[in-house]
C-alpha positions as CSV (number, residue, x, y, z in Angstrom):
1,M,-44.2,-1.4,-44.0
2,N,-45.4,1.8,-42.7
3,D,-44.3,4.4,-40.1
4,I,-45.9,2.5,-37.2
5,D,-43.8,-0.6,-38.0
6,F,-40.6,1.5,-38.1
7,Y,-41.6,3.2,-34.8
8,N,-42.4,-0.2,-33.1
9,G,-39.1,-1.6,-34.3
10,M,-37.2,1.3,-32.9
11,E,-39.0,1.0,-29.6
12,R,-38.1,-2.7,-29.4
13,N,-34.5,-1.9,-30.2
14,R,-34.4,0.8,-27.4
15,E,-35.9,-1.7,-24.9
16,F,-33.3,-4.3,-26.0
17,D,-30.4,-1.8,-25.7
18,A,-31.7,-0.6,-22.3
19,K,-31.8,-4.2,-21.0
20,R,-28.3,-4.9,-22.3
21,Q,-27.0,-1.7,-20.7
22,A,-28.6,-2.6,-17.4
23,Q,-27.1,-6.1,-17.4
24,A,-23.7,-4.6,-18.2
25,D,-24.0,-2.0,-15.4
26,Y,-25.1,-4.7,-12.9
27,A,-22.1,-6.9,-13.8
28,Y,-19.7,-3.9,-13.5
29,T,-21.1,-2.9,-10.1
30,K,-21.0,-6.5,-8.8
31,E,-17.4,-7.0,-9.9
32,L,-16.4,-3.6,-8.4
33,K,-17.9,-4.6,-5.1
34,R,-16.1,-7.9,-5.2
35,L,-12.7,-6.3,-5.9
36,Q,-13.2,-3.7,-3.2
37,N,-14.0,-6.4,-0.7
38,D,-11.0,-8.5,-1.7
39,H,-8.6,-5.5,-1.1
40,P,-10.1,-3.3,1.6
41,T,-8.9,0.3,1.6
42,P,-9.2,2.9,4.4
43,T,-11.9,4.6,2.4
44,N,-14.2,1.6,2.4
45,N,-13.1,0.3,5.8
46,P,-12.9,3.1,8.3
47,T,-12.1,0.8,11.1
48,M,-8.6,0.2,9.6
49,L,-7.6,3.8,9.9
50,P,-6.6,3.8,13.6
51,D,-4.5,0.7,13.2
52,I,-2.7,2.1,10.2
53,Y,-2.0,5.4,12.0
54,A,-0.7,3.5,15.1
55,R,1.6,1.4,12.9
56,L,2.9,4.5,11.1
57,E,3.5,6.2,14.4
58,A,5.4,3.2,15.8
59,L,7.6,3.1,12.7
60,E,8.3,6.8,12.8
61,H,9.3,6.4,16.5
62,R,11.6,3.5,15.7
63,I,13.2,5.5,12.8
64,E,13.8,8.5,15.0
65,K,15.3,6.2,17.7
66,L,17.7,4.7,15.1
67,E,18.7,8.1,13.8
68,G,19.6,9.2,17.3
69,M,21.6,6.1,17.9
70,I,23.5,6.5,14.7
71,T,24.5,10.1,15.2
72,R,25.6,9.4,18.8
73,S,27.3,6.2,18.1
74,P,31.1,6.2,18.8
75,F,31.8,3.6,16.2
76,V,31.0,3.2,12.5
77,V,30.3,0.0,10.6
78,V,31.0,0.1,6.8
79,N,30.4,-2.8,4.4
80,N,31.7,-1.3,1.3
81,E,35.0,-2.3,-0.4
82,N,35.3,1.2,-2.0
83,V,35.6,3.0,1.3
84,S,39.1,3.6,2.5
85,A,40.0,5.0,5.9
86,M,43.2,6.0,7.6
87,T,42.4,4.0,10.7
88,A,40.8,0.6,10.7
89,I,38.0,0.2,13.2
90,T,37.5,-3.1,14.9
91,L,35.1,-4.1,17.6
92,S,35.5,-6.7,20.3
93,D,32.8,-9.3,20.6
94,D,31.2,-7.5,23.6
95,Q,31.2,-4.1,21.7
96,F,29.6,-5.8,18.7
97,K,26.9,-7.4,20.8
98,K,26.2,-4.1,22.5
99,F,26.0,-2.4,19.1
100,M,23.6,-5.0,17.8
101,S,21.4,-4.8,20.9
102,N,21.2,-1.0,20.5
103,L,20.1,-1.5,16.9
104,I,17.4,-4.0,17.8
């Protein structure tokens, strides 16, 4: 064997490695695209952004409404056995229905 044979062998190895790397890159890119399409995110699907913002705004509005109802509510509902109060609070059926309708 002479230097030309070594050189040709190294060239064949480089070509083989380049083909393997290209196949691996293609498989990686293909799988990445498949995963991104299965789980769209706002970055790869800009049409979803207005819907997401609208839903967030609606949720924030509902939370603010509930906060206002709780702070202005004349009665308190407690479901904890560890809470003790000097006065027991009871609601009639009509008051309870009104309370629940305000929450909903």
